[in-house]
C-alpha positions as CSV (number, residue, x, y, z in Angstrom):
1,M,-25.1,-0.7,15.1
2,A,-26.2,1.9,12.5
3,Y,-24.5,1.0,9.5
4,L,-23.4,2.9,7.2
5,H,-25.9,3.1,3.5
6,G,-23.3,3.2,0.8
7,I,-12.3,0.4,3.2
8,S,-2.2,-1.2,5.9
9,V,-2.5,-5.1,2.6
10,L,-5.3,-4.7,0.2
11,I,-8.3,-6.9,-1.1
12,V,-10.0,-6.0,-3.8
13,V,-13.7,-7.6,-4.8
14,I,-14.4,-6.2,-8.5
15,S,-16.8,-7.7,-10.8
16,T,-15.9,-7.6,-14.3
17,V,-16.8,-5.9,-17.4
18,F,-17.2,-9.5,-19.0
19,C,-20.5,-10.1,-17.1
20,K,-24.0,-8.7,-17.7
21,K,-23.6,-6.5,-14.6
22,Q,-21.2,-3.9,-13.5
23,P,-18.3,-5.2,-11.5
24,N,-18.2,-4.9,-7.8
25,I,-15.4,-3.8,-6.4
26,I,-14.2,-4.8,-2.4
27,F,-10.5,-3.3,-2.1
28,I,-8.5,-4.1,0.6
29,I,-5.8,-2.7,2.1
30,G,-3.7,-4.8,4.8
31,D,-1.5,-1.8,6.6
32,D,2.4,-2.6,6.5
33,V,2.2,-6.5,6.2
34,G,5.4,-7.9,4.9
35,W,6.6,-9.9,2.6
36,N,6.7,-12.4,5.8
37,D,3.7,-11.6,7.5
38,V,1.3,-13.7,5.3
39,G,1.3,-17.5,5.5
40,Y,1.5,-18.3,2.0
41,N,5.1,-16.7,2.3
42,N,5.7,-17.6,6.4
43,P,4.1,-21.2,7.3
44,V,4.3,-20.2,11.2
45,F,2.1,-17.4,10.7
46,R,-2.0,-18.5,10.6
47,T,-3.9,-16.5,7.7
48,P,-6.0,-19.0,6.2
49,N,-8.3,-16.9,4.3
50,I,-5.6,-15.2,2.3
51,D,-3.7,-18.2,1.9
52,S,-6.7,-19.9,0.0
53,L,-7.9,-16.8,-1.6
54,A,-4.4,-16.6,-2.9
55,K,-3.6,-20.2,-4.0
56,N,-6.9,-20.0,-5.7
57,G,-6.0,-16.8,-7.4
58,V,-3.3,-14.8,-9.3
59,K,-0.1,-13.9,-6.9
60,L,1.3,-10.9,-8.4
61,N,4.9,-11.6,-7.4
62,N,6.7,-8.2,-9.2
63,Y,4.1,-5.4,-7.0
64,Y,5.2,-2.4,-5.9
65,T,4.0,0.4,-4.3
66,G,5.3,3.5,-2.1
67,E,7.9,3.0,0.6
68,V,5.5,4.2,3.1
69,C,1.4,5.1,4.0
70,V,1.2,8.7,2.1
71,P,2.9,8.4,-1.0
72,S,1.4,4.9,-1.5
73,R,-2.3,5.8,-0.7
74,N,-2.2,8.8,-2.6
75,M,-1.3,7.0,-5.6
76,L,-3.4,4.3,-5.1
77,M,-6.3,7.1,-5.3
78,S,-4.8,8.9,-8.3
79,G,-3.0,6.4,-10.9
80,R,-0.6,8.9,-10.2
81,Y,3.1,9.2,-9.5
82,A,3.9,10.7,-5.9
83,I,6.3,13.1,-7.5
84,R,3.4,14.1,-9.7
85,L,1.4,14.5,-6.4
86,G,4.2,16.7,-4.2
87,L,3.6,13.8,-1.9
88,Q,7.1,11.9,-2.7
89,H,7.9,12.6,1.3
90,H,6.9,10.4,4.4
91,E,4.1,11.9,6.2
92,L,1.3,14.9,5.9
93,G,2.8,15.9,9.3
94,V,1.2,19.0,10.8
95,N,0.9,21.3,7.7
96,P,-2.1,21.9,5.2
97,R,-1.6,18.9,2.2
98,S,-3.8,16.4,1.0
99,L,-4.2,14.9,-2.6
100,P,-3.9,17.8,-4.5
101,L,-8.2,19.0,-5.0
102,D,-7.7,19.1,-8.7
103,E,-7.2,15.4,-8.8
104,V,-9.2,12.8,-9.6
105,T,-9.7,9.7,-7.7
106,I,-10.6,6.4,-8.4
107,A,-13.9,6.5,-6.1
108,D,-14.8,9.8,-8.7
109,K,-14.1,7.7,-11.7
110,L,-16.7,4.8,-10.4
111,K,-19.4,7.0,-8.9
112,E,-19.6,8.4,-12.3
113,T,-19.7,5.3,-13.6
114,G,-22.9,4.4,-11.4
115,Y,-21.7,2.6,-8.3
116,A,-22.1,3.3,-4.8
117,T,-19.0,3.9,-3.2
118,H,-17.7,3.1,0.6
119,L,-14.6,3.7,2.2
120,V,-13.7,1.9,5.6
121,G,-10.8,2.1,7.6
122,K,-7.9,4.5,6.7
123,W,-7.9,7.5,4.5
124,H,-4.6,9.3,5.0
125,C,-4.8,11.4,1.8
126,G,-5.7,14.4,4.0
127,F,-7.8,16.4,6.0
128,Y,-7.0,19.6,6.7
129,K,-9.9,21.2,4.8
130,E,-13.3,20.1,4.9
131,K,-12.8,19.3,0.5
132,C,-9.8,16.9,1.2
133,L,-12.3,14.0,2.9
134,P,-13.6,11.1,1.2
135,Y,-17.4,12.4,1.0
136,N,-16.0,14.7,-1.0
137,R,-13.4,12.8,-2.9
138,G,-15.7,10.4,-4.6
139,F,-17.1,8.2,-1.9
140,D,-20.6,8.2,-0.5
141,T,-19.5,6.9,3.0
142,F,-16.7,7.1,5.1
143,F,-16.4,5.4,8.2
144,G,-12.8,5.2,10.2
145,Y,-9.6,7.3,10.5
146,V,-8.2,10.5,8.6
147,S,-5.0,9.9,9.8
148,A,-2.3,6.9,10.7
149,S,-0.9,5.7,14.0
150,V,-4.3,5.0,15.7
151,D,-4.8,3.6,18.6
152,H,-6.8,0.1,17.8
153,Y,-9.0,0.1,21.1
154,S,-9.0,3.8,22.1
155,H,-9.3,5.1,18.2
156,R,-7.4,8.4,19.4
157,Y,-4.5,9.8,17.4
158,N,-1.3,10.3,19.9
159,G,-3.4,9.6,23.0
160,R,-4.9,13.4,22.4
161,I,-8.0,13.6,20.0
162,W,-10.4,11.2,18.5
163,D,-9.7,9.7,15.0
164,L,-12.8,8.0,14.5
165,R,-16.0,9.0,12.1
166,N,-19.5,8.1,10.3
167,M,-19.0,11.0,8.0
168,T,-18.3,14.3,10.3
169,V,-20.1,12.6,13.4
170,N,-17.4,11.6,16.1
171,E,-17.7,7.8,17.1
172,G,-14.7,7.7,19.0
173,P,-16.6,8.0,22.4
174,R,-19.1,5.4,21.1
175,Y,-16.5,2.5,20.6
176,N,-14.5,3.2,22.8
177,G,-12.5,-0.4,23.9
178,Q,-13.6,-1.9,20.9
179,Y,-10.7,-3.6,18.6
180,S,-10.2,-1.8,15.2
181,T,-10.1,-4.6,13.3
182,H,-13.4,-6.0,14.7
183,L,-14.7,-2.6,14.4
184,L,-14.2,-2.3,10.5
185,T,-15.0,-6.0,9.6
186,R,-18.7,-5.4,11.1
187,V,-19.0,-2.0,9.8
188,A,-17.7,-3.3,5.8
189,K,-20.3,-6.9,6.4
190,G,-23.1,-4.4,7.5
191,L,-22.5,-2.9,4.2
192,I,-22.3,-5.8,2.1
193,E,-25.7,-7.0,3.7
194,Q,-27.5,-3.8,3.0
195,H,-26.3,-3.4,-0.2
196,D,-28.1,-2.8,-3.5
197,S,-27.3,-5.8,-5.5
198,D,-28.8,-3.5,-8.4
199,K,-26.2,-1.3,-8.1
200,P,-22.5,-1.8,-8.3
201,M,-20.4,-1.5,-5.1
202,F,-16.9,-0.5,-4.7
203,L,-15.9,-1.5,-0.8
204,Y,-13.0,0.4,-0.1
205,L,-11.6,-1.7,3.3
206,A,-8.6,-0.2,4.5
207,Y,-7.4,-2.1,8.1
208,T,-4.9,-0.4,10.3
209,S,-3.5,-4.0,11.3
210,N,-0.5,-4.4,11.2
211,H,0.1,-0.6,12.3
212,E,1.6,-0.1,15.2
213,E,0.5,0.2,18.1
214,L,1.0,-3.3,18.8
215,E,-2.4,-4.4,20.3
216,V,-4.9,-7.5,19.4
217,P,-7.0,-9.5,21.9
218,S,-5.5,-12.3,24.1
219,K,-6.8,-15.2,22.3
220,Y,-5.1,-14.5,18.5
221,K,-1.8,-14.9,20.8
222,A,-2.5,-17.9,21.9
223,P,-1.3,-20.5,19.0
224,F,1.8,-18.7,18.7
225,R,3.0,-19.2,21.9
226,G,6.0,-21.2,22.4
227,K,6.5,-20.7,18.2
228,I,7.6,-16.9,18.5
229,K,9.7,-15.9,21.6
230,D,9.8,-12.1,20.6
231,K,7.3,-10.6,22.2
232,D,6.7,-8.0,19.8
233,R,6.6,-10.4,16.6
234,L,4.0,-12.5,18.3
235,T,1.7,-9.7,18.5
236,L,2.3,-9.2,15.3
237,A,1.9,-12.6,13.9
238,A,-1.5,-12.6,16.0
239,M,-2.3,-9.5,14.6
240,S,-2.4,-10.7,11.1
241,S,-4.4,-13.7,12.4
242,C,-7.2,-11.5,13.3
243,L,-6.6,-9.6,10.0
244,D,-7.1,-12.9,7.9
245,E,-10.3,-13.5,10.2
246,G,-12.0,-10.5,9.3
247,I,-11.1,-10.9,5.7
248,G,-13.1,-14.4,5.4
249,Q,-15.8,-12.7,7.3
250,V,-16.0,-10.5,4.6
251,I,-15.5,-13.0,1.7
252,D,-18.1,-15.2,3.6
253,T,-20.9,-12.5,4.1
254,L,-20.4,-11.8,-0.1
255,K,-21.0,-15.6,-0.3
256,K,-24.5,-15.2,1.4
257,R,-25.3,-12.3,-0.8
258,G,-25.0,-13.8,-3.7
259,L,-22.4,-11.5,-5.0
260,Y,-19.4,-13.1,-4.6
261,D,-19.5,-15.0,-8.1
262,N,-19.1,-11.8,-9.6
263,S,-17.0,-10.0,-7.8
264,V,-12.8,-10.0,-7.9
265,I,-11.1,-10.4,-4.8
266,V,-7.7,-7.9,-4.8
267,F,-5.0,-8.3,-1.7
268,I,-2.1,-5.7,-1.0
269,S,-0.3,-4.2,1.5
270,D,0.4,-0.6,1.5
271,N,4.4,-0.8,2.4
272,G,6.7,-3.3,3.2
273,G,6.6,-4.4,7.0
274,A,8.1,-2.2,10.2
275,T,11.2,-4.5,11.6
276,T,11.0,-2.2,14.2
277,F,7.8,-2.9,15.7
278,G,7.5,-6.5,14.6
279,G,7.4,-6.6,10.5
280,N,9.3,-9.0,8.6
281,N,10.2,-8.9,5.1
282,W,12.6,-11.9,4.9
283,P,14.4,-12.8,2.4
284,L,14.1,-9.3,1.4
285,K,16.8,-6.6,2.1
286,G,15.6,-3.4,4.2
287,A,11.9,-2.6,5.3
288,K,9.5,0.2,5.7
289,L,10.5,3.6,5.1
290,S,13.5,2.3,2.8
291,L,13.6,1.9,-0.7
292,W,15.3,-1.7,-0.7
293,E,12.7,-4.3,-1.9
294,G,11.5,-5.2,1.8
295,G,10.2,-1.5,2.0
296,V,8.3,-1.6,-1.8
297,H,7.9,-5.1,-2.6
298,V,4.6,-6.0,-1.0
299,P,2.1,-9.5,-0.6
300,A,-0.1,-8.9,-4.0
301,F,-3.0,-11.4,-5.5
302,V,-5.9,-11.2,-7.1
303,H,-8.6,-13.6,-6.6
304,S,-11.8,-14.0,-8.4
305,P,-14.2,-16.8,-10.1
306,L,-14.2,-14.5,-13.0
307,L,-10.6,-15.3,-13.6
308,K,-9.8,-17.8,-16.6
309,E,-9.0,-21.4,-15.2
310,N,-5.7,-21.7,-16.7
311,V,-4.8,-18.4,-14.4
312,R,-6.1,-19.6,-11.4
313,G,-3.5,-20.9,-8.5
314,T,-0.6,-19.2,-10.7
315,L,2.5,-16.8,-10.1
316,C,2.0,-13.4,-12.3
317,N,5.7,-12.1,-12.8
318,E,4.9,-9.3,-14.6
319,L,5.5,-5.4,-13.2
320,F,3.1,-4.1,-11.8
321,H,2.7,-0.8,-9.6
322,V,0.3,0.9,-7.2
323,T,-0.9,3.6,-9.6
324,D,-2.0,0.6,-11.8
325,W,-5.5,0.2,-9.7
326,L,-7.1,3.0,-10.9
327,P,-7.3,2.5,-15.0
328,T,-7.4,-1.2,-14.4
329,L,-10.5,-0.5,-12.2
330,V,-12.2,1.6,-14.0
331,H,-11.7,-0.4,-17.0
332,L,-13.5,-3.4,-15.1
333,A,-16.7,-1.0,-14.3
334,G,-16.6,0.0,-18.1
335,G,-15.9,3.3,-17.1
336,T,-13.7,6.0,-19.0
337,L,-10.5,7.7,-18.2
338,H,-11.9,11.1,-19.5
339,G,-11.2,14.0,-16.9
340,T,-8.1,12.5,-15.3
341,K,-5.1,14.1,-15.7
342,P,-2.2,11.8,-17.4
343,L,-2.0,8.7,-15.7
344,D,1.3,6.8,-14.6
345,G,-0.8,3.6,-13.9
346,Y,-1.5,0.8,-17.1
347,N,-4.7,-1.4,-17.1
348,Q,-3.7,-4.6,-16.2
349,W,-6.7,-6.1,-16.4
350,N,-6.2,-8.7,-19.4
351,T,-2.7,-9.6,-17.5
352,I,-4.9,-10.4,-14.5
353,R,-7.4,-12.6,-15.8
354,E,-6.0,-14.2,-19.2
355,G,-1.9,-14.1,-18.5
356,V,-1.0,-11.9,-21.6
357,G,2.1,-9.9,-21.0
358,T,1.6,-6.2,-19.8
359,H,2.6,-3.1,-21.0
360,R,4.1,-1.7,-18.4
361,N,8.1,-2.4,-18.4
362,E,9.0,0.7,-16.1
363,A,7.8,1.5,-12.5
364,L,9.7,4.7,-10.9
365,I,9.5,4.0,-7.3
366,T,10.5,7.6,-6.0
367,I,12.5,10.6,-5.9
368,N,13.0,12.7,-3.1
369,Q,14.4,16.2,-3.9
370,H,14.8,17.0,-0.5
371,Y,16.5,14.0,0.5
372,I,20.2,14.4,-0.6
373,I,23.2,12.5,1.5
374,K,26.1,14.7,2.5
375,T,28.9,13.9,-0.5
376,P,30.7,10.7,-0.3
377,D,34.1,10.5,-0.4
378,P,35.2,9.2,-3.5
379,S,38.4,7.4,-2.8
380,Y,35.7,5.1,-0.3
381,D,32.8,5.0,-2.7
382,K,33.7,4.2,-5.8
383,T,30.2,4.4,-7.5
384,Y,30.2,8.0,-6.6
385,K,33.4,8.7,-8.0
386,M,32.0,7.0,-11.6
387,Y,28.8,8.6,-11.5
388,S,29.0,11.9,-10.2
389,S,30.0,13.8,-12.9
390,N,27.1,13.1,-15.3
391,R,24.8,15.6,-16.1
392,H,21.4,13.7,-15.8
393,F,20.7,13.2,-12.1
394,D,22.7,13.9,-8.9
395,V,23.1,10.5,-7.3
396,R,23.3,11.8,-3.5
397,M,19.4,12.5,-4.4
398,H,16.8,9.8,-2.9
399,A,15.3,7.7,-5.6
400,A,14.9,4.1,-7.1
401,I,13.6,3.0,-10.4
402,R,12.7,-0.4,-11.2
403,S,13.1,-0.9,-14.9
404,G,12.5,-4.5,-17.0
405,K,15.0,-6.7,-14.9
406,W,16.9,-4.0,-13.2
407,K,16.3,-2.0,-10.0
408,L,18.8,1.2,-10.0
409,L,19.0,3.0,-6.1
410,T,20.4,6.5,-5.5
411,G,21.2,8.3,-2.6
412,G,21.0,7.3,1.0
413,Q,19.0,4.2,1.3
414,G,19.7,3.4,5.3
415,D,18.8,0.0,6.9
416,H,20.9,-2.2,4.5
417,V,20.1,-5.0,6.8
418,W,18.0,-8.7,5.8
419,T,16.0,-9.0,8.7
420,K,16.1,-12.6,9.7
421,P,12.5,-13.6,11.2
422,P,12.7,-14.1,15.1
423,E,10.7,-17.3,14.3
424,M,12.7,-19.2,12.0
425,T,14.8,-21.6,13.0
426,K,17.1,-22.9,10.4
427,D,20.8,-20.8,10.2
428,V,21.4,-18.2,8.1
429,P,24.5,-17.4,6.6
430,D,26.1,-14.4,7.5
431,V,26.0,-11.7,4.3
432,G,28.8,-9.4,6.0
433,E,29.2,-5.8,6.0
434,V,27.1,-4.0,3.2
435,P,28.9,-0.9,2.2
436,Y,27.2,2.3,2.1
437,E,27.5,3.5,-1.8
438,A,25.9,6.6,-3.5
439,V,24.9,4.5,-6.6
440,Y,23.2,0.5,-6.6
441,L,21.8,-1.7,-9.8
442,Y,20.3,-5.0,-9.0
443,D,19.2,-7.7,-11.7
444,I,16.2,-8.5,-9.3
445,E,15.2,-11.3,-11.9
446,R,18.5,-13.3,-10.5
447,D,19.0,-11.7,-7.3
448,P,15.8,-10.4,-5.8
449,E,17.5,-10.3,-2.5
450,E,19.9,-7.3,-3.5
451,R,22.9,-9.0,-2.5
452,N,25.3,-8.1,-5.6
453,N,25.7,-4.5,-6.8
454,L,26.2,-4.2,-10.4
455,A,26.9,-0.7,-10.7
456,L,30.8,-0.6,-11.6
457,H,29.6,-3.5,-13.6
458,H,27.2,-2.4,-16.0
459,T,28.1,1.5,-16.6
460,D,25.8,1.8,-19.5
461,K,22.4,0.6,-18.0
462,V,23.3,3.0,-14.9
463,K,23.9,6.1,-17.1
464,E,20.6,5.0,-19.2
465,L,18.8,4.8,-15.9
466,L,20.0,7.8,-14.2
467,K,19.0,9.9,-17.5
468,V,15.6,8.3,-16.9
469,L,15.4,9.6,-13.4
470,G,16.6,13.0,-14.5
471,E,13.4,13.1,-17.2
472,Y,11.4,12.3,-14.4
473,L,12.5,14.9,-12.1
474,K,11.9,17.8,-14.6
475,G,8.0,16.8,-14.1
476,A,8.3,16.2,-10.0
477,V,6.3,18.8,-7.8
478,E,8.2,20.3,-5.0
479,P,7.3,18.4,-2.0
480,N,5.6,21.1,0.1
481,E,6.4,20.2,3.7
482,N,6.8,23.6,5.5
483,M,3.3,25.0,4.6
484,M,1.1,27.0,6.7
485,P,-1.3,27.1,8.8
486,R,0.4,24.6,10.9
487,I,-2.3,21.6,12.4
488,D,-4.6,23.4,14.9
489,Y,-6.4,20.5,17.5
490,D,-8.3,23.4,19.4
491,R,-10.0,24.0,15.8
492,M,-11.4,20.7,15.8
493,N,-14.1,20.0,18.6
494,G,-12.4,16.9,19.9
495,L,-12.8,14.8,16.3
496,M,-9.2,14.8,14.0
497,G,-10.2,16.7,11.0
498,P,-10.4,20.0,9.1
499,W,-8.4,22.9,10.9
500,V,-8.7,25.2,7.8
501,K,-11.8,26.7,6.2
C-alpha cells in the first residue's frame, strides 16, 4: 500500500529535550477502554504489550479525561477545558461545530518546532469545513476517520457513507473488509519505517477500538471462550487483545528503526468503558457518559528508556488531566507556548520523569449549562435543601471537579452503579440502593469507588468548591448545539467530510 509520508486508550512515544536530538512522539489512544479493560487491571484480559509497557513505565493513577470522545479529544488537542471551547456537551452531532478554528493544536506547536506530524485514526474534532480537518490543524498527513462509530470492516458511518480517507482521497472502497485495528497499525508502522530519522516525529495513533460496533476477527475470541460467557464482553476482550497486538507491532517497529531508545510512550483512553457495549470500569462506579470515576478516570501510563531508573515501574498518584499533554509535549520538543490561548494544562514532564510533585491541585471535569435536572424535592434530597440557596452555582447543573483529595459532583449524574464484570467469579457484596442527590462530595483518596457521599458532613468544602465552579462558569462558552446549516450528506460526494464552504 502507499503509506503516508509523514494517531478511543492513548500511547505516546516521545524523545525528550534532555537528549541531543529533539524527541520523537508517538501518541496512542484506545477508544472507550475502561479501567477494567486492560490486563494490568484485569488478569482475564490478554494485553501483554500494554502490561509490559506499563509495568516498566510510570502508571498515572490519578489521570482524568472527558466523559466522552468529543470533549476529551478536543481538550487533548488544545490544552484547554471543554468549557472554553463550547464542546462540553457529548457529540458534534449534525451541526457545524468543531474545535474552534482560532485554537492552536499540539500538532501546530510541534510542527512549528520542526516536527513531521502524522495522524492515523480517529480525529473527531470537527469536519464541517475544510479548515477543520487535521491537515489544516497542524498535521502533515492524515489517514483515518473524521467522525465516530464507523464500522470496523466497511469503514462506513451509520451504514450510509464512507468515512476513511488518506488526506482528501476516499479510501473506503479500497480497504472495505479490512479490520480497522489491523489497517491503522499497518499505516503507523509504514510511517515509522519511512521516517527520516534526522527529523523529529509526532505520530498520533488514535485507534477506534474498543468503540462499538463490537467487531473483531474470530481468532482473537478463542482464548476467552469458556472464561467469559457474556457475548459482548467476550468480543470486547478480543478487541482489546487485537489492539494490544497492534501496539506491540508499533513498538517493535520503533525498535527495528533504532528510534525506541530516544522515545517516550504514553498510553491513555479517551474516556471510560461503555458498559452497554461490553466495556467495564470495575471497581469504579459509572461508565462512559457519566462523571463518576468510571466515566472519567481511565488507564494511562508513560513508558520510556529516558525515564529515570527510580521512577520506572512506579505508580504515580499525582493529579493529571488530559489538557496537560499539550504543554508537556511542547516542553519535551523544546518548543514554546507563544501563540496559544491561556492553557488549563500543566507541564507534567518533571513529575513523570523524576517523580517530583505536580503543580496541579485541581481539575475541572466539566460544566454543562444545558444539562440541568428537574428541581429536586427538598424533603427527599437533603443535599439540595442545604445547597440550593448558595449564590455561586446552581447545584441542578451537570458538573464535576476534582480538587486535592476531594471530588464534587452536581446535577443529574445517572448510572449510579458499579458494574461487576461478567468474568468475575468471586461474590461482591450488594451496595444497596444509591440515592439520587443534587450534590455529591467524595474523598477520592480514601473512597476511590465513590461509595460514601460526604456532602452533608463537609459543608465548608462543598461551598468552597461550588464557588470555584461558579468562577469557571463565568468564563464558559455556550455549548452551541443548534447551529446551522445541518449536515448535508449529498454535498460530500460519498466521503464523510465538509459540507460548508
